[in-house]
N, C-alpha and C positions, 0 to 999 in steps of 0.2 A: 482617690484621696488618701493622704497619709494619716489622716485623723479619722475619728469615728464620724459617720454620716449624721447620726443623731443620738441624743441621750433621752431616756425615759426618766422623767423627774416627778417626784411627789412632793407637794407642798404641805407641810404639817404646821398648823398654827392655832392659836386660841383667839384669833380674830378673823374677820372676813378678808381673805387674801386674794380674791378674784382679780383685782386690778393688777396685782403683781403677776399673776398667771398670764394675763393678757399681754403684758410687756415681754415676758419670756417667750411666749408663743410667737410673737411678732418681731423678735430680735433679728436684726440683719446679719449678725455674726454667724460663725460656724464653730462647732456643729449646730444643727437644728436641735430644738428642745421640745420634746413632747411632754406636755404638762398634765398631771392629774392632781386635783385639789382634794385633800382629805376632808371629810365632813367637819364642819365647824365644831370646835370645842372637844375634839377627841384626841388630844395630844398624847396623853399617857397610853390610851388604847393602841394608837398606831406605833408608838415607840416600843411598847411591850409586845407588839405583834398580835394583839387580840382582835383587831378589826378584821372582819372577813375580807374586805376589799384588798387589804394589804397582803393577806395570805394568797390571794388569787393572782397577784401580779408580781412581775419582776422589775425592779427599778434600778437604774444606774446611779441615780442621785436622789438623796432626800435632803430637802431644805427645811430646817426647823427654825421657826421664828415665833417667839413667845414674848409676852409682856411680863416683866419680873414680878409684879404684884399678883399676877394670875397664877403663876406656877410655884412661887415661893411664899407660903402663907405667912411666915414670920416677917418677911419684908413688907407684906401688905399691912401687917400690924404696925410696923415701924413708920410707914408713910402716913398712918393714921395717928401717929404720935403716942402710941402705946409703948410701955417700957418693954424693950426686947433686947436680948443678948445678941451681939454680933455673931458669937459662936453658934447660936441656934440657927441664925440665918444661913451661915456658911455650911452648917450640917445639912440643911435642906438642899443646898446647892450640890453637895456631895451626892445626895440621894438622886437628884435629878440627873447628874452626870452619869450615874450607873445606867439609867435608861438610854441615854445617848450612846454610851459605850456598847450597849447591847445591839445597836444598829450596825456596827462596823462589819459584821459578818453577813448582814442581810442585804446590803446595797454596796455598790462599788465605792461611792463617796458620800460623805455626810457634810453638808454646810450648815453651820449654826450662826444665826445672827446674834451679835452681842446684845445685851440688855441696855435699853435706854429709857429715860424718863422725859416727859414734856419739859421744854425749857421754861415754861411759865410756872412749873412747880418749884418754888424756892425752898421747900423743905423747912429747915431751921434757920434759913437766912444766913447771917454771918457765922453761924455755928455749923452750917451744913457740910463743911469739909472736915469737921472735927471728929476724930476717931471715937467710936462708941456712941456717938450721938447723931451725926449727920447722915441723911439718906444718900446724898451724893457720894460721900466717903464710903459708905457701905456698898453702894451699887458698884463702885470701882473695884472693891475687894471681891464682890461676887463674880465679876467678869474675870478677874485674875484667878480666882479659885477655880472657876469653870475651865479656864485655859490650862491650868496645872493638872486638872483631873483628866483631861483628854489628850495631853501632850504626847503620850506614848502611842496613841492610835494614829498610825500613819495616814489613814484615809479620812480622818475627821479634821475639819478646818473651822476655826472660829473666825467669823468675818466681822469687820468693823462697821457696825450699823450707825455709830456716832458720825462717821464720815458721810454716810448717806443722808442722815438727818441734817448735818451741817450744810449740805448743798442747798437744802430747802430753807435754811435760815430759821427765822422766828416762827414761820408758818409750817414747820415740819409736822406738828400735830394739828389735827383738824377736829375740834369738838363737834362741829355740825355733822360731819360725815360719820363720826363715831355714834352719835345718837340716832342718826337716820339709817345707818347701814352697818354699824359695828366695824368701821374702817378707821383706825386711829391715825394713820399717816397721810400726809398730802401725797398726791400722785408723783411729785418730784422725787420723793424718797424712794418710792417703788421703782421709778424709772432708773434712778442711779443704781439701785441694787441690782436690777435686771441686767444693766450694762456690765456691771462688775462680774456678776455670775456667769454671763455669757462669755466674757473674756477669760474667766478662770477655767471654764470648761475647755476653751481653746488651748490654754496653757497645759492642762492635764492631757490633752491630746497631742502635745508636742509642738505647739506653734510659737513658742517663745523666741523672740529675736535675740541674736547672739552678739551683734556688732553694730556700733554706731559709726557711720562714715561722715566725716565733718569737712566742711569748707573751712578756710582760714580767714581771709580778709572780710571784715564786717560780720564774721560769725564767731570766731574765737577771740578776735580783737577788732578794734575800730581802725579804719583806714586801710589803704593799699600799701603793704610793706615795701613793695617794689618801687613805689613812688616816694614815700616819705622816709624810708629807712626804719630799722627796728627800734631805734631810740625814740622815734616820734609817733609810733602807733599809740592808739588810745587803749590803755590797759592799766587799771589800778590808779594810783595817785589820788590827788584831791579833785576827783571828777566823778560825778554820780554815774555816768555811762561807763567810765573805765572800771569803776567798782562793780558794776553789773556784769561786765565781761569776766572779771576775776571770779565772781560768785558762780557764773555759768561754768567756767572751767573747773571750779571746785566740785560742783554738782556732777559733772561728767566723771571726774576722778573718783568720786564716791561710788558711782555706778560701776566703775572698773574694779573697785575693791570688792564688789559682790559678784563679779564674774562676767560683766559685760565688756566686750572688747572695744577698743577705740582705734580708729584709723582716720587717715586724711586723704581726701581727693581735692586738689586745689589747682587752679590755673595761676601758676607762679613760677619763678625761677627756684628750683629746689634748694640751691645753696643759700639763697637769700632767706627763704622761708624757714629753713632749718636753723640758720644762724639766729633768727628772731626767737625761735623756741628755746634755743640753748642759752642765749645771752640776756634776754630781757629779765630784769630782777623780779618783776611782778608776775612772770609766767608761771602758772600752776602746772600745766601740762608740758612735759618735755618729750623729746623723741623717744626716750626709753619707756614712756607710758603707752606708746602706740604699737599695735600689732603690725602695722605696715602703713605705707603711704604711696601715693602716685601724685607727684607734684610736677606738673608740666603744662603744656598749652594744648593738650589733646582734648577730645570730647570726653566730658565727665562720665557719661553713660558707659563708654568703652573702658575708661579707666576703672570704674567700679567693677565691671566684669573681670578685668585682668587682675585687679587687687584681690577679689574674692577667690578667683581660681588659684592664685598664688598661696592663699591661706587655706586652701581646701575647704572652703565654706560655700554653701549653696546661695544662690541669689535671694532665696526666700528668707535667709537668716539676717538680712541687713536692714538698717534704718539709715536714711540719708537726710542730713540736716544742712541746709544752705539758706543764706539770707536772700538769694536771688530767685524771684518767681520764675524767671526764664529757665534757670538751671533745674529748678524743681520740676517744672513742666516737662523739660526734656527727659529727665530721668523717669518721671511717671509714664510718659508715652512709650519710652523705649524699654523700660524694665518694670513691668506691672507688679512683679512679685516683691520688689524692693518697697518697703513702707516709707513713703515720703510725706511726712506730715506738713500741714500748713504751718508757716513760721511767722511770728509777729514782726511787724516793722519796728516796734518799740523794743529796744535792746533790754530794757528793764524787765521785760516779760519773758526773757529767754529761760531763766531758771525755772520759773513757775510752769512754763509750757513743757519743759523737759520732764520735770518730776510728776506731771499729771499723766504722762503716757503710761498705758497699761501693758504695753507689749514686752516689757522686761520682767514681768512677774514670773515666778518659778515656784513649783510646789514644794521644793526643798533646796537647801543650800549645802553643798559638800565642800570638803577641803579643796578638791580640784577646782571648784568654782572660784574660791577666793584667791587661788594661785594662778588662774587662767592667764591673766595678762603677763605674768612673769614667764609662763611657759611659751607664749608666743614671742616674747622678746628673745628667749633662748633659741627659738626656731629661726629668728632673723640671723643670729650668730652662726647657726648651722649653715644657712644659705650663703653667708659670707665665706665660710670655709670651703663650701662646695664650689664656689666660683674659682677658687685657687687650685682645686684638685680636678684632674682630668675626668675620669670615668665615674659613673654612679656607684659602682662597687667599691672603688678606692675611697670615695667619700664616706660611704657607709662603714667601711672598715675603720676609718679614722675616728668615727663617732664613739666607739667603745660602747655599743648598745647592750643593755642588760634588761632582760624580761623576767619578772617575778610572777610565777604561776601559783595560784592559790584556789583550792576548791571552796566554793561559796559556803560560808558557815553562819550567815546571818549578820555579821558585824558590818558588812558593806552593802546591805540590802538597799539602803536609800540611794547610794551612788549608782548601783547596778540598775535600779528602776529608772533613775534619771537618764542613764546612758541609753537604755532601751527606748525610752519615750521621746528622747530628743535627737537621737542619731538617725539620719535619713540616708546618707550616701552609701556608707559601707554597712548595710543592714540587710541581711538575707531575706527576711520576711516582713520587716517593719511592724511586727506585732507589738501592741502596747499592753502594759500590765501595771496594776497598782502594786504596792508593796505586799498587801495581803494576798493578792492573786499569785504573786511570785512565790510566797511561802507555801500556799496551797499546791501550786504546781510541783514544787520540789518534793513535797512529802506525799504527793498523790500516787507515786509509783516508784518502786525501788530501782527501776531501770533509768531513772532520771539523774543527770549530773550537770553541774554548771561550774565553770572555772572563770576566774577573773585574771586579768593580765595588767600588771603595772610596768611601765616603761621608763627607763632612765638612760642617760648617756653622759658624756663628759661635759655637756653644756647645761644640764639640769634634769630635774625630775618631771616627767609628764603626768605622773599620777596613774590612777586606775583608769585605763582608757579602752579596754577591750573585754568582751565576754564571749564565751562559746558554751553551748549546752547540747546535750545529746539525750535521746530517748532510745532504749534498746529493749528487745524482747528475747534476748539470748542467742539470736542468730544474726540479726541485722540491726544497725543503729541509724537513727535519723538525726541529723544536726538540726535542732529546733531554732537556735539563735546563733547568729554569727554577726557580731556588732563590734565595730572599731571606730573610735573617735577620729574625725577628719584630721585632727592636728598631728597624728602620727602616721598618716597614710604614706606609702612609698618607702618605708623603712624595713620591709620584710617581716613586720609583726604578724601580718596575715598568715604567712607560711608557718610561723612559730605556733600560732593558734591551731592550725590544722594538724601540725605534728603532735600537739598535745592530745587532741581528741582521737586521732588515729592510733596513737600509742596506747591510749586507754582502751580503745576498742579491741586492739590486739591482745591486751593483757587479760580481758574477760572472755576471749574466745569467739568474738563475733566474726562473721564471714565477710561482711561488707558494710560500708557506711555510705549513706546517701544524703543529699541535701536538695531540697526543692526551693528554687528561687521564685519569689513572688514579686513580679514587676510593679513598680510604682513610678511616678514621674521623676522621682529624685534618687533612686538607688541604682542607676545604670553603672556607676563605678564598681558596685559590688558584682554585677554580672560580668563586667570586663575582667575582674580578678579571677572569678571562678572559671571563666573560659580559658585562662592561662594557668590554672592551678595544677594541672595534671590529672584531675578527675575526668572520667569518661562521661560525656553528655549523652543521655538517653532522650532523644528528641520526642519519642512517642509519649513518654511519661513526664517529660519536662523536668528531669532530675539529673543531678551530677552524682556519679557513683565512684567509689574507691574500693577495690578488691584488697582485703586485708593481707593477702599474700605478698603485697608490695609494701615496702617501708616508705614512709613519708619523711624525707631527710630535711631537717631544719637548716636554715642558713648557718654556715660555720662561723661567721663573724659575730653572731649574737650569743651572749652568755645567758643560758636559761637556768634560773634558780627556782626549784619547786619547794613550796612550803608544806 
């Protein structure tokens, strides 16, 4: 597996949370979750590390779920209509946040459920959203204040418990189960929370989907464009179905704004389909919004494979959306790793179904994420030039590639962690790290260094897309991480990265540098590169070795700038 097999999780709560533990243990998602439930009512003891059970165990994840009136005394006074200052309430929130922040160095991740109140508690009624008076207004401020307090802790996440409660509707709180077993929430709330948390752990392990591959006819618009012509497809206008298609395209474009790539695989005449996307006045998605397309009459499963190969993306990175049950079935049977969700027949439900998918969650958002679609459009332009130029090297020379090398200093930690955790193909070891673990690794030994690589050319800026790290003992160095985003594979950036680390090893007097490749189902491209890298392969120890007596010459058509 490229993700962790299991997570050890501790549930810390001021109510009976055993039902939630059951849902987590029986989750069908990956990774598996091993659950320990902290003794009832010992929230502060566990957060402060005073509980003996906590000191004896090592947990990957702590889930903290409390009731606001149980942990914030002034808020309890407020819901009992006593005169309370909002500042006093928020001051207690600050104190509680300090306990939560103390957890960030004790576990890999901390998930905190936001505070909610029963829907039947109307508080001050029509005044309940009034500042300084209403309990609902104050509770909103408490959650915002808590979020502000923990925002700098990269491994602590505040989760939206209001969404979980909303799924259960008016029955989200269950007074009967509270009085009988100190269980405040309906099982539907715990079930939704468990599904979310299981999904989030998958995201933290690198399973986020990167690209949506879309059908066209009756998926992005109504009707067969080849039959009716682009002027007569159902899209927008004074038509409720046409309006639903426009909203669906808008939702797709919003996902592309946060880094999800869009592509098309459709059985159509390419010229006719592209004319529709370029010419229809109500079209939201245009060809320039797409990372690529395969529009022809071939098998869609094969087209998906070819499309992803051309984009240097793995099969597991894709989501396929098609209105046809036949095409969905074909792709599910042929390409198990492509996520092909069931799709509603009712076009008015398309947007709702899309936005309810969990597979696009990400633990952080970088500049590279928001610019990703533009980067892939630039890549299409590169390929257009490449078709006109004969050899691979002539094409690369024409690109005017520039690589900026910078030693990691903390400013790019979030992007580096994202790259480490999400990159599978060009990844030497596929080790995964949180931001805190990266910081600890770098300061744990003076012989550890990590560099980042930004790539740009005359077509555009690809952003920070590579990292390499080394550990040394004064005589030999081990390359710990060698990671490069798939979108820049094949441009000789890999050789530039090796030049950087070998040059450093020479400067500090090392005798040799080696790299140990750890095989996974997805990183074979990395092995293929190392086999051609010029490093000597030691089959006995399964390592690649470079004698520092030899220089590693970088590609002469790449401009290297060191910061």
